[in-house]
C-alpha positions in Angstrom: -17.3 -9.3 -0.6 -16.0 -6.8 1.9 -16.6 -4.0 -0.6 -19.5 -5.1 -2.7 -21.8 -6.7 -0.2 -22.2 -3.8 2.2 -22.5 -1.2 -0.6 -25.0 -3.3 -2.5 -27.1 -3.6 0.7 -27.3 0.1 0.7 -28.4 0.3 -2.9 -25.1 1.0 -4.6 -23.5 -1.0 -7.5 -20.2 -0.6 -9.2 -20.1 0.3 -12.9 -17.3 -2.3 -13.3 -15.6 -4.9 -11.2 -12.3 -3.0 -12.1 -13.4 -0.3 -9.7 -13.5 -2.9 -6.8 -10.1 -4.0 -7.8 -8.8 -0.4 -7.8 -10.0 -0.1 -4.2 -8.3 -3.3 -3.3 -5.1 -2.1 -4.9 -5.1 1.4 -3.4 -5.6 -0.2 0.0 -2.9 -2.8 -0.5 -5.4 -5.6 0.2 -5.6 -4.6 3.9 -9.2 -5.3 5.3 -9.0 -2.4 7.7 -7.9 0.0 4.9 -10.7 -1.3 2.6 -13.2 -0.6 5.3 -11.8 2.9 5.8 -11.8 3.6 2.1 -15.4 2.5 1.7 -16.4 4.6 4.6 -15.0 7.7 2.9 -16.4 6.6 -0.4 -19.9 6.3 1.1 -19.6 9.6 2.9 -18.5 11.3 -0.4 -21.4 9.7 -2.3 -23.9 10.5 0.4 -22.8 14.2 0.6 -23.1 14.6 -3.2 -26.1 12.3 -3.7 -28.2 14.9 -5.5 -25.4 15.6 -8.0 -24.5 12.0 -8.8 -27.7 10.1 -8.8 -31.1 10.6 -10.2 -33.4 9.5 -7.4 -36.2 8.9 -9.9 -34.1 6.1 -11.5 -32.2 4.9 -8.4 -31.5 2.7 -6.5 -29.4 1.0 -7.5 -27.0 3.9 -7.7 -24.0 3.2 -9.9 -20.6 4.0 -8.5 -18.3 5.2 -11.3 -14.5 5.8 -11.6 -15.2 9.5 -11.0 -16.7 8.7 -7.6 -13.5 6.7 -6.6 -11.2 9.4 -7.9 -13.0 12.1 -5.9 -13.2 10.1 -2.8 -9.5 9.1 -3.0 -8.5 12.8 -3.4 -9.7 13.4 0.2 -6.6 14.2 2.1 -8.0 12.8 5.4 -8.5 9.4 3.7 -5.0 9.3 2.3 -3.5 10.3 5.6 -5.6 7.7 7.5 -4.5 5.0 5.0 -0.9 6.0 5.3 -1.1 6.1 9.1 -2.5 2.6 9.3 0.0 1.3 6.8 2.8 2.8 8.9 1.5 0.9 12.0 2.3 -2.3 10.1 5.8 -1.1 9.4 6.2 -0.1 13.0 5.8 -3.7 14.1 9.6 -4.1 13.4 11.8 -1.1 12.5 13.7 -3.4 10.0 10.5 -3.7 7.9 10.5 0.1 7.3 14.2 0.1 6.3 13.7 -2.8 3.9 10.5 -1.3 2.4 12.2 2.1 2.0 15.3 0.7 0.4 13.2 -1.3 -2.1 11.1 1.7 -2.8 14.1 3.9 -3.4 15.6 1.4 -5.9 12.3 0.8 -7.6 11.8 4.5 -8.1 15.4 5.0 -9.2 15.3 2.3 -11.8 14.6 3.5 -15.3 10.8 3.8 -15.8 10.2 3.4 -12.0 8.2 0.2 -12.6 7.7 -2.4 -9.9 8.9 -5.1 -12.2 12.1 -4.7 -10.4 12.8 -7.8 -8.2 15.7 -8.3 -5.9 17.5 -11.3 -4.5 17.7 -11.9 -0.8 21.4 -11.1 -0.9 20.8 -7.8 -2.8 18.2 -6.7 -0.2 20.3 -7.9 2.7 23.3 -5.9 1.4 21.2 -2.7 0.9 19.6 -3.1 4.4 23.0 -3.5 6.0 24.3 -0.4 4.1 21.4 1.7 5.4 21.2 0.3 9.0 24.0 -2.1 9.9 23.3 -2.1 13.6 19.6 -2.9 13.1 20.3 -6.0 11.0 23.3 -7.3 13.0 21.3 -10.2 14.4 19.5 -11.1 11.2 22.5 -10.7 8.9 22.6 -14.4 7.8 20.9 -15.2 4.5 18.4 -17.6 6.2 17.3 -15.3 9.0 17.0 -12.5 6.5 14.8 -14.6 4.2 12.5 -15.2 7.2 12.3 -11.5 7.7 11.3 -11.0 4.1 8.8 -13.8 4.2 7.2 -12.0 7.3 6.9 -8.9 5.1 5.2 -11.0 2.4 2.7 -12.2 5.0 2.0 -8.6 6.0 1.3 -7.6 2.5 4.3 -5.3 2.1 6.3 -7.5 -0.3 5.7 -10.2 -2.8 8.0 -13.0 -3.9 8.3 -14.6 -7.3 8.8 -18.2 -8.3 12.5 -17.4 -8.8 12.9 -16.5 -5.2 13.2 -12.8 -5.7 11.3 -10.1 -3.8 9.7 -6.8 -4.7 7.2 -4.4 -3.2 3.7 -5.7 -3.4 2.3 -2.9 -5.5 3.0 0.6 -6.7 0.7 1.9 -3.9 3.3 0.8 -1.3 5.6 3.4 -2.7 2.8 6.0 -2.5 2.2 5.0 1.1 5.9 5.3 1.9 6.1 8.9 0.6 7.8 10.9 -2.1 11.3 10.1 -3.3 12.7 12.9 -1.1 10.8 11.6 1.9 12.1 8.1 1.3 15.7 9.3 1.0 15.4 11.3 4.2 14.0 8.4 6.2 16.7 6.1 4.9 19.4 8.6 5.8 18.0 9.0 9.2 17.9 5.2 9.7 21.7 5.2 9.9 21.5 6.8 13.3 18.8 4.6 14.8 19.4 2.7 18.0 
């Protein structure tokens, strides 16, 4: 509704519901990021209106996959989404270390798929390896699980029925950076206060 209703009010329709789901996925389900994405999408479509839409047959103007691709290529949009996502990680520096460690191991796994899930003890061990001082007070299994559940609530992680955790979507890795950026951030975390 946050995507479809405002755009339909302006005379735009999506070619497929899959396009709406793509926006949701690329914004990691964050309402503020969805609004930002749609703002850039609308600006892109408005600037190119004569190219994309035949005003004799429109409205409604049909938004296609090509429109989303071109809007998402906008570097300003991608940086704004990344900046806002990082604000969430900045709520607690431990969130960033956990997310980066999971991203690193998800990328490193053969195929780089997010089907990789990790137990609380695996994540705890990796987090302590990267930033022992930062996790000193939350080193017990129960307090660490609480931290992971907070990250699920924030939309960074997801948990499975078997009690394992993973990054919420492949777009979280994209928001965290390239493999090299993730590695540098993790190496720098060892020296954090």
